[in-house]
Phi, psi and omega in degrees: 000151187276158177293151178300136179288142185236132176246150182233125182247137176276130179057033172067015181222174357281147184296325180299318179297317178301314181300313182296316183290320177297321177297331181271006175093010177284165173243147178274138181297134178243110184300328181281343186247341188239157178296155182302326185264003188273069175206157180256326181225127175244121185239129175214155181281333180261177184287151174277154174285150183303326181296333179289332173286320181296326184266006183296132183257161191302331181269001186257149176230143171246150184268014174221135167283154177287146169059052176254006180297346179299343175239344185264345173259133191301319181288322177295319178299316180299317179296317182292321177293322177298317179297319181288331175297320178292317185283323188243354178109136182293333180293326181287316182259053181258019186264007176217130178301142179305132181258138176248121183267113183257142016270350189298327183261019187299321181296316178297317179297316181299320179296317179295317180299313182295320180297313180292325180296326182275325189258334185283133178278351181244162177293139179248129181245153183229153177235137182241129183228133170299140189289335188237023176248157180232181176059030175077005183291133175079004182277139172213159183243141181214161178244319181261133183299338179293343179270359178277100180232128181212155180231017177209176177293128183227164172241132179245131179224159171298133179280129178284097192270000179237058181288153170295133181245151172243109184053036176090357183258135176284150179208163167221173182249133171260111182257128182264120185240127176251120172265103180291327181200147171262344182220093357283155181297122181223117189234136174235143174239137183278142181292331180258149180198194183241145168250118187252123185256148161289155186255002171231153187295144185295134184204114181286351178275354179230072184294339182274356180275094183295334180291346178260340188245335180253145182253003181299128179298324182299339177265311188289337180290348175259003181286156183292340182249016183302314184271354183289153176279102183265143184310121179066324180289320182089189178285163180077205182213026182220144165242165166276161176296331178298319179293325178295324176299320177298321177298315179299320178297321180293336178266005180055043179274133173286116193266343188298307180292325180304307182290325180294326178296322176293318176303317178299320178301315180299310183296313182295326177293316179296328179295340180291336181240342187308317182295341186254355177283125181297142178297130176208088191295341182261030176242156175218152183222130174254113178257153171247108179270124178262121186239128175257141178251129179266180186295340177270008181065026174272129178277142178235137175279123176270309178192169176242125185266129173273126185055066178303145186302135177246018176288155183247101181264343184199176181297327178298318177301316180298314181301315186279309193282327180293316176295324179300311182293320178300316179292326179296319177296319176298322181296330178280348169058050185290342181297343181259358190252330188297332179295331177296316180297316181296316182296321180296319180288322179297328180266002180059034183225156173246155166277173174291152179297156185267351182285131185234051176284171186266009181297149184284338181238153178237151176283131183297150180279130178291143179284146177284139170281175186300137180299134180241113187306314184300341182279355184237081178285158182261148172287151175294324180220091179287134181249121179247131181274137177290346181266000183295134176257108179262114181277150177300142178299136182097354178296143180262358178281148176296144180287138179237116181244098182294137174285159173301130183101349178289134180232161176260131176237111181050050177067018176241137180281129176256117180298153179302146184284342179207138172226105186060234179274355180277125179253128176290121179251346175206132359287154182243357173202179184298322182295317180286330174298311180295321183290347183249001187286319184242252173281126186297123180263089185297322182299315179295318181298316179297319177300318181290326175296319176300314181299316182295315181296321178295323179296325181280342185296135177296160175089001179289131184289157178300325180294319178294319178297319181297318178298320180295317181295321178294324182289325186262356183301117178082356184279333182269131181258357176208161184261158173221152178258153173272111179293146172122299181300159182306312176246094187302121180277156171292139180300326183289344184255004182289137176221106183260132179260156183290351179283343182289147182278129180285139180282000000 
């Protein structure tokens, strides 16, 4: 039987993660009682030091991949999206308003501001955000450039002034995305998420009223109408994504293309950094993608959150986040990993570290002190997977632990299409699997995204569908689900009729 799984939390949080892991039979790491390396999962809200990636051992997991700030810091995200617009076309990367990083981009911003001020027949609004703050801090909206005042590095973008409203209230979607691996790129999106509302009705005549324009819970929970029963929204400021699906159904919205467009935003955003993230197979990352929907039902990326909040402010948080964390632990498949840790300690040996960056030097591996039996309690019922791959001690290859449902396709491992509420959204076919195995082929991936989105688009003739089916018959060696709808359909079984309303 395997050793009890051990989790390690930085600064004692988040409490929800502790609760979920303790309920599942894990033990919390005790610095005074256990060896430095005697843990399976280390979770922290901030970034890990590079040496912690270099010293990572086969049974250990970190909750952050290295070097992902390229999408989680607002100015870095703006630069990367700008670069991809040049490389891949502005039409493809049109899901985020162009960002101007001030003060360095002030001249460019001023030219854009003056041009729109002279040529636009409608009022143009702008939003200013500090590049390195979260939870809505320091954000303001303005129309006249004389109101643009800042004392730190900020990003200025056109404000999406025509958002979709629910009974007059602005909202956005918090989408939870798990990157299981960047090499090969493996992405899951959770079926459940949050709909975050402003707590006062949307009004462009009161730009300084943050309760009407921002959806951050950290701001709205202090608003005067937070606890009030608001029309259709209810008390508080959150829905589940499941409730939002019911709203879309009540509006007779065609959801297939709608959800796929959000899926495309996630994949295209990750592609901006995926080629440059160092390989580290024992890491996992939970991102929070914030998506705004406009009146034309077009989704817009607002930002990508590093360490999305796991605090529980209301019953909706409990419903969404507890299941999310439980599914995330299942996705990491720890029942197959703890035996490696026990065997290494029993033999007084370590494997080689799992970090495979291109740096010329590595941080040396600390030697294990003598094994101490009391620190390795046994589970009452150890579960061993028949699919577990146990590498010989001393192997220099990264450990690969296939999840239940993982299959081999032409000697390539295909991750399971679903783990709890997590739906695999990448790779989604044989071409994207192949394009992500070695050097990431961004061009092929973008082509496949175009094909998939075109396939889902309403109005495709039966003749066109027949040609597509004949072309793909037998070409796919594994299935994928369409993330988003209540009951995610297999992509191979989708049949869209021209009667559906195009988003």
